[in-house]
N, C-alpha and C positions, 0 to 999 in steps of 0.2 A: 227314551228318545230313540230315534232311528239309528244313531251311531251305536247304541248298546246292542240292538238287534244284529247289526252287521258284525260286531265283534263276536257274538255268540256263534254265528255261522262260521266265521273264520276259524274259531277255536275247535270246531267239531269236524272240519273237513280235512282229510289227509292231504299232505302236500308233497310234491316231488321237489326236494330242495336242491338237487344238482344244478338245474338251469339257473336258479337264483344265486347259488354259490359261484358259479362260473361268471355270472354278471358282476358280482362283487369283486372277484379276482381281476376282472378286466379293468375295474376302476382303481383298485389298490394294487396289491400283489399277493402272492400266495401266503407269505408270512404274516400278513395283516388281516387274514380271514381265518378266524379260529373256529374249528368245527369238530375236533376230536373230543369225545365225551370226557376224558380225563382232564383235558385243558379247560373245558367249559365249567368244570366244578369251581374254578376260581371265581367265577362271575355269578354264582347262583344266589347271592344275597348281598345286601349292603350291611351297614352296621347293626341293623335289626336282624340278628342271626336266627331268630326263632322261626322265620319264614324263609323257605328255600325253594327255588325253581330254576332248573337248568334252562338257559336259552337254547334255541336251535342253532344259532350262529352268532358269533361276536365279530364285529368289524372295528378296525382301529384307524380311522382317518387322521390326516395331518393338516388338511387345508379346508377352507370353506367350500371350495369347489368339489372336493371329494365327499364332504358331508352331503351336499346337495345332490350329487349323483347317486349316493347310497339311498337317500330318502326317496328319490324319484323311483328307484327300483322297488322299494317297499310300497310306494303309492300305486305304482302300475300293477303290482301283483297282490294288492290288498293284504299286505303283511304288517301286523302291528310291530312297532318298534319302541324301545325304551332307551333313553339316554343315560349314561352312567359316567360320572367323573372319577373321583378317587375312591368311591365306595364307602365313605365314612358316614353317610347319612344314617339317622337313627329312627326313621319312620317308615322304612320300606319303600321309599320313593323310587329307588333304582331296582326294585325287585322285578325280574323278568316275568312275563306270563308265558304260558305254554305256547310253543311254536312261534316265538317272537324273535326278532333280531335285536341284539344289544349293541348300540352304537356307543363305543367307549372313547372318550375325548382325552385319555391320558397321554397320547402322543402329540397333542396340540398344546405344547408347553412353552411357547415363545412369548417374550415380552416384545411387542412389535414396535412400540414408539414410546418415548418419554418426552413430555413437553412441560418443562419446569415453569416457563413463562405463564402458561395457562393452567398450571397445576393439574395435569391429567396424564394418565398413561393408558396405552391400548395394549390389551393382553389377549391371548387365546384362553379358552376355557380350562385347559389342563394346567395352567399356571397355579402353583401352590400359593395359598394365601400369604404366608410370610415372605415369599420371594419378592412380592411387590415392595414391601418396606425395605427389604435387604437391597433392592435395586436402587432405591431413591434416598436411603438414609444418609449416604455420603454427601448429598447436596442439602441436607437439612429438612427432608420431607419424610412422611410416613403414610401408610394406608390404615385408616382408623378401625374398620370392623375386624375384630380379632377373636373368632371362635376359639374355644379351648383346644380344638384340634387343628389350629392354624398351621402347625408344622407339617401336616399331612393332607388337609382338606383342600380342594381346588376351588378356584373362583367360579367355575361353571356351576358346581354344586351349591356354592354360596348364593349365586344368582337364583337358582331354581327354588331354594328354600327360604330366601330372604334371611340369611343367617345373621345372628347378632354377635355377642361377645362381651367380655368383661368391661370393655371401654366404650360401650355403645350408649350408656346413659346420657352422656353429654353430647356425643357426636352423631348418634343415630346408627341404625342398622344398615344392611347392605343397600337397600333401595335408596337411601339418602346419599349414596356415594357412586351411583351408576349414572353416567351422563348420556351414554348412547350404546346401542347394540347393533351388531350385524347378525341377522337371524336367517336361519333356514327354516322356512315354514313347513308344515306337515305334507305339503304337495311337492316340496323340493325347490320352491321359489326362494330367491335370496332378496332380502329387503334390509334397509338401514332405517333405524328409528332413533329419535332423540338426538343427542350430541350437543344440543344447546339447551340450557335450562329454560330459556324463554321461547322455545319452539311452539308455534301455534298448532291448533288441532288437538286430536285426542292424545292423551299421555300414554302412548303404546309402550314406552319403556316401563312405566309404572305398572301397566297391565301384565307385562311379561315377567318382571321380577316377582318371584313367589308363586308363579304358575305351575311349578313342579313338573316341568317337561311336557305339559299337556298342550302347549301352544307352539312347540317347535324347539329348535336348538340354537343357542347363542354360540357363535363361532368367533366373534371378536367383541371385546367388551371395553368400553372407555370408562375408566374409573377416575374419580376425584381423589387427589392426594392433598394432604394438609401439611403446612409448615410444622415442624416439631416444636413443642412448647419450650419456652425459655427455661422454665423451671417446673419441677414436679416433686411432690412428696407423697408417700404412702403411709397411712396410719393403720395400725392393727390394735383394735380395742377388744378386750375379752370380758365376758359377762357371766354372771351366775344364773341368768334367766334368758330364755328366748324372747320373752315379752320386752325386756329392757333393750335388747339389741334391736328388735323390730321397731320399737318406739323411737330409737335414735335415728333410724332411717328416715322416718317421717319428719322428725324434728330438724334434721340437717337440711332437707329439701325446703321445709317451710320457712327457713330464715333466708332463703334466696341463694344458697350455695348449691350449684350443680356439679357434683364431682365428676371427674372423667370416668370413674368406675366406683361402684359400691357393692361389695359382695358379702354374703353371709354364709357361714358354715356351722352346722350343729356339732355336738360332741362326738357323735359317731363318725362324722366325716373328718373331724380334726384328728382323731386317733388313727383312722385308716390311713390318712396321708402321712402322718408321722411314722407309722409303723412301716410303710412301704418306701417312702421317699427319704425319711430320716433327715428332715431339714433342721430339726431342733429349734424351731422358731415359733411354733404354735403351742400355746399352753394346753397340755393334755387334760387338765382338770376343768377347763372352761366348759360351761354349758353351751356357749355360742361365741363365735368371734365375728367381728365386722372388719372388713378391709375397705378402706376409703382412700381413693387417690384424688388429689387436687392438683391442677396444673394451670399454667398461665405465666404472667410476669412474676418475678421473684417477690415483689411486694404483695401481690394478690395471693400468691401461694402461702406466704407466711401468715397473712391475716386469716385466710380460710382454714389453714391447718390449726391455728390457735382456736378458732371458733368451733371447729369440729371436735377438738380435744375437750373443750369446755362442755359441749353438749353431751358427749358420751359419758364423761365423768359425772355430769349432773344426772344422768340416767342410771348410774350405778356401775359404770365400767371399773373393773378392778385395777386395770393398768392400761396405759396407752404407749405403744412403741411407734417410733417414727423413723421411716427409712428415707434418706435424702439422696443417696448416691444411686446411680443406675443399677449397680450390682446388688445393693441392699433391696431395692424395690423389686428387682427381678426375682430375688430369693423369696420374698413374701408372696409374689404372684405365682411362683412355680408350684407351690403347694395347692393353690386353688385350681390351677389348670391341670394338675395331676390327679384330681379327685376321682374322675371316672376310672382312670387306669388303676388307681388304688383299690377301688371296689372290686375290680376284676381280679386282683390278687387275693382278696379276702374271701370271695365267694365264687363258686363255679359259674354263676350267671347273675346278671342283674338286668332289671327292666326299668327304663327311665322314661319319664314324661316331662313335658315342659309347658304346663299351664301358666297362665298369667293372671294375676289378681291386683286389685288396687292396693297401694302400699298400706293404707290404713287397716286393711283386712289381714295383714301378715300374722299378728299374734293369734287371731281366731283360727285362721286356716291351718297354721302350723300345729295348733292344739288338736284340731280335727284330724289332721294327718296322723298324729300320734295315736289318737283313738282308733283310727282305721287300721293302723299297724297292729295294735293289740287285738282288735276284732278278728283280723285275718291271720294273725300269728306269723307275720313276716317282718323282719327288720327293714326300716325305711330310713335311709340317710338323706339329709336335706342340705344341698349346696346350691346356691342360686344367685341370680342377679337381683339383689335386694332393691336396688335403686329404682328399677322399673317393674318390680313385682314378678319377674319371670322365674318361676320355681323349677327346680330340677330334682324332684324326689326320685331316689334310686332305690328300687325294691329288690332286695337280695333273695335269691332262691336257687334251687338246683334243678336244672332242666332235665336231668336224667331221671328224676322222680315223676312218675306218671301223675298228671293232674295239677302239678304245681304251676305250670305256665298258665293254664286256664284260670287258676285262682289269682295269680298276680295280675293278669290282664283285667280281671274283674275289679281288683283293688285299684289298679291304675285308672280304670274307668270311673270309679267313684271319686277319685281325686279330681279328674277332669270335670265331672259334673259339679263338684264342690266349687271349683274355680268359676264356672259359669254362673252358679247360683249367687255368688257374691259380687257379680258384675265384671267378671274377667273373661278369659279366652282359653280355648283348648290347645293353643300353640302359640309360642312366642318366636321361635326360630327354627325348630326342628322340622316343621312342615306337617302335613296331614298324611300323605302317602297312602300306604295300604293299612297302616296301623290304626289311624284315628278317624278314618272316613265315616265309620258308622256313628261317630259322635257329632258330626256336623249338624244334624237336626237339633242337638241340644243348644246350639248357639244361633242357628239360622232358621228362618221360617221356610216353608215350601216355596214361597215367592222369591225369597232371597236365593235359594239354591237353583231355582229354575232360571233366574236372571243370569247367574254365573254360568249355567250350562249353555245359555244362548251365546255368550261370548266364546265359550269353548267350541261350540258347534259351528260358529261363523268362521273360525280360523282352522280348526281341526275337523274338517268337514266329513271325513270318513271315520273319525274316531280312532285313528291308528297311532297317534302320538301318546305314549304312556297310558294306555287304557286301564281301566279298573282302579285308577288312583284318584284321590282327592274327594270324590263325591260318593255318597252312599248309593248303592244300586242293588237291591231295593232300599227302602228308606230306613228300616229298623235294623238294629245291631244283629239280631238273630237272623233276619233274612239276608243281611249283607254277608254274614259268615257262611250261610248256606250257598249264596251266590258265588262266593269265592271258591268253594270246593267243587262247584258244578262247571264254572267257566274256566277255571284254572285247575285242571283235573289232577295233576300230580305235584302240586305244591306239597313239600314235606314240612311238617311242623315238628320241631324238636323241643 
């Protein structure tokens, strides 16, 4: 597309940054325009640390108007820009490209309005996910999407990647809880979209959520908040086989019970968590455990918990523990949410994917992942949102050993292809970013991808907003890798 040609030209032309930096300083102030090389190192990657690229300049706006002014400077000077929130993304979505401006929303951390009558809050993109629940819990409300990184990830990043979480089976992912957005478009225009669920016209809110920064920057976000459930119980069932645990997942859903959350961990993950977090609540000899949370009225919760207990025992669960108090439930969930961090303690590096599969395919796919683990010779820990089939295989490796990253990337790619082959998706919540763009043709036809590009080109007319992300350019994995090294010349791969 024409925008791809323009980006190649931008990347190869030397630029005098001083006039641009002075223009940024005029909008912000000197302290919020970062340009020293040693300070820029902080921003050279997101949670996908195997790809690194130092931006030319980092700017730290605090208001919508400042963001718009910065974007207009980029638009006027044909400078590509990338938006970054807390930097916890796992797909390279906030990876800068060479000679780009990184617009960081970390200073935009205000909760602007709370409307309990209409069950909504308005926040800036730098607000941390669990700050929303903290702000409204005293009035009996909460914000449902809860990524495992919710104590550090920001709402802006959740919007960009359409993040999920352990309690999204029943209540939905981020897009189901975004009512409206104030946006700065890639040319610097400010627009408001959504705000009412019944708004006529195109669903521009839905288009923007999950667009990974390629359509502009959300500067104010109206979120739906929910009343806290009257009652909740969390059950932990342990099994001697992965197949029995996976079958329980399908059986629970098939009887009409929709748990608030349903998570599964294999033996490797269980022991990693217990070794690092030392909760002493996960049976370390179990082949797999299933965490199931049911909520609602006390009577419904009691009945659902009883039925879930019968189902898992019928499928061979060795034991079922039930947590009824908030502290007990928090303890059970703490291990699941600490799983990624636990892997970081056990291995120098890990590579995570987030493919999605139909629930009925869980036993088959998990067995195939075990076979791929043996074939490639790398340990794979499985911890995932079992209720909606969102897998999180964590491949453990050592980045300091030459060739290991390339091998685990190939292994990760085979897992994604496996997910698509059984009727699933290459991403459930982490996004495509720079990491998985070459796998998009596994899931979408050329016509599909071209249609998506039309939407991008209509709004991001110069191709300046988060270029090189989301779409394969060119179409094959090998060509995409080559394109990355030619258009982003000094990305460092560790």
